[in-house]
VOPALUM-882589 format. One record per residue (C-alpha): residue in one letter; z, y, x. Coordinates in steps of 0.5 Angstrom, whole numbers, plus 500, padded with zeros to 3 digits. Layout:
BEGIN
AZYX...
//
This chain:
BEGIN
X694895433X686896432X687895425X692899423X689905426X682903422X687903416X689910419X683912418X681909413X688914409X686921414X679920410X679917404X686920402X687916397X694920396X690926394X687922388X693918386X699923387X705917386X702916393X703923395X709923392X711917396X710920402X705914404X700917410X707920414X711913412X704909414X703913420X711913423X710904421X703906426X707909432X713903431X708898432X705902438X712903442X712895441X705894443X704890450X697892452X699899452X695902458X692910459X685911461X683916467X679921465X679929465X677930458X685929457X687935461X682940456X685937450X692938453X690945455X687946448X693944445X698949449X693955446X694953440X701952440X701958444X697963440X700960433X708962436X706969438X702970431X704975426X702969420X705963424X709961418X703961414X699957418X704951420X701946416X695948420X699947426X702940423X695937422X692938428X697936432X698930427X690928430X692929437X698923435X692920433X687920439X694919443X694911440X687911440X686911448X692908450X690902445X683900446X680899453X675894452X668893449X670889443X676894441X671900441X666896438X671894432X674901432X666905431X664899426X672901422X669908422X662907420X666903414X670907412X666914412X662908407X667907403X668914403X661916400X662911395X669913392X665919391X659918388X664913383X668920382X661923381X658919376X663919372X663927371X667930377X664936381X665943383X660948380X659954385X653959386X650957380X650950380X653943380X654941386X657933389X664933393X668929397X674925393X679928397X681936397X682937404X675936407X672935400X669942399X662941398X660944405X665940409X664933405X656935407X658936414X663930415X657925413X652929418X657927424X658921422X650919422X649919430X653912429X647909426X644909431X649906436X650900431X642899429X641899437X646894438X644890432X651889429X651884424X644882424X640883419X645884414X648889419X641893419X640892411X647895410X645901415X640903412X642903405X648907408X643912410X640913404X647914400X649920405X642923405X643922397X649925397X648931402X642933397X647933392X652937395X647943395X650945402X644948406X648947412X649940411X642939411X639943416X645939420X640932416X634935419X636937426X640929427X633926425X629931431X634929435X634922434X626923434X627925441X631918443X626913440X620911442X614913437X619918433X613921431X611916427X618917424X618925423X612923419X615919415X619922413X615928412X611925407X617922404X621928403X617933398X619925393X626926394X625934393X622933387X627928384X633934385X635938379X631944378X638948381X638945387X631945389X632953388X638953392X635949398X628953397X633959399X634957406X626959407X627965403X633968400X630972395X628966390X636965388X642969386X644974390X651970391X647965394X644971399X651973401X654967402X648965408X650973410X657971411X656966417X653972421X658977418X664971420X661972427X662979428X668979424X671974430X668978435X672985432X678981431X677979439X677985441X683987438X687982440X683979447X687974449X690970443X686972437X691973430X693966431X690959428X689959421X691966420X683969419X684970412X692974413X689978418X682979416X684980408X679976406X678971401X674966405X674963412X669965418X664959415X662960423X666956429X665961434X667967430X674962428X675961436X675968438X678971433X683966432X685964439X682969443X680968451X686963451X682959446X675960448X676958455X680952454X676950448X670950454X674946457X673940452X665942451X665941458X669935459X663932453X657934458X661931464X663924461X656924458X652926463X655922468X654916464X645918463X646917470X648910470X643908464X638911469X639908475X640900471X635901466X634896461X640893463X644900460X643898454X650895451X654898446X658903451X652906453X650907446X657909444X657915449X649917447X652917439X658921441X653926445X649927439X655928435X658934438X651937439X651937431X658940432X655945436X649947431X653947425X658950427X653956426X654955419X662953418X669954422X670947424X675948430X680944428X676938425X678931427X672930429X673933436X678929438X676922435X670922437X673925444X677918444X670915443X667917449X672916454X674909451X666908453X666911459X672906461X667900458X662902463X665903469X669897469X660894466X658897473X664894478X662888475X654889476X655891483X660885483X655880481X650883485X654882492X655875490X648874489X647878496X651873499X648867496X641870498X644870506
//
């Protein structure tokens, strides 16, 4: 069952049916998912892991449905609703069939491997001449069309980076595994630079700072990267150099680059205006463009949340973020209590998920990532990790009790 889920991860991220139309005509993804659901029904080892985060997701899903049902643009946004609930189904399959450390490790390694294949596939297409020309520069894009936009592609890369640290710390694959992770990071950083996505570059730098605070002598790594950064910057085409310089000085680039940056603030302000007009349910999920008569999306998570889902969406989405915090905080207390003993894979995954959520919230200032699959997938990883840690604690306490009895 786990391998079927990893296969669906590949289909969802790389989306070969968008690259080769014949697969799309066959509805290959739908057939595969139906087969996976059938296998799930037949799977004898299904188990529901108890966690309050399930209720948060259920509440948010209800809010999304309610806001969509009463939206005047519900027909237009139906594809978004269908895609979101497909991800929700995958989440259910994940948390009911993965309930031990071995399965969690398989899923996380599978996810990183799929992202690596996605990057290599996209690089292959980029070298072959596939890119987009926007904001006056040539920009690398993902091989798919759904999340292949330079900004979305770059964001996907950034959000997967925390799991590099988790795999590195647990030493999976030994020396070769670490060499592969180094190559994966180098490929990720290069792709982010080639996308010309300023938000993704900021996300990458923010991730480096977060990691530096989590490891010993992190400041040495910051110094090393700060030393290498000018070399990487100098290797970029002049157009990309100018693009990234606009992060500091917007006047060095073209006017549309300046307008693009200001559009993130405009997205938040427009979202607040929509919320004021529709305080309870907003204009409906996916209804930003028709409601605002804009040619672009909000490019701001918080404007998107308030504008499209109103107070109902804000409260239920807040419960999801709170659940992430609650789970990671509980696990952090266990790590402090057990010290060096609490360094196993589930603990590292929990740390990676926590970092990933911080990145999602940070980059939400520059992108509309409310319905991104990452919220559900990472929630599933965290719930399974928390369950594994709970079992680990029970085993540790039981072993300690046996030792005390033996000593007596």
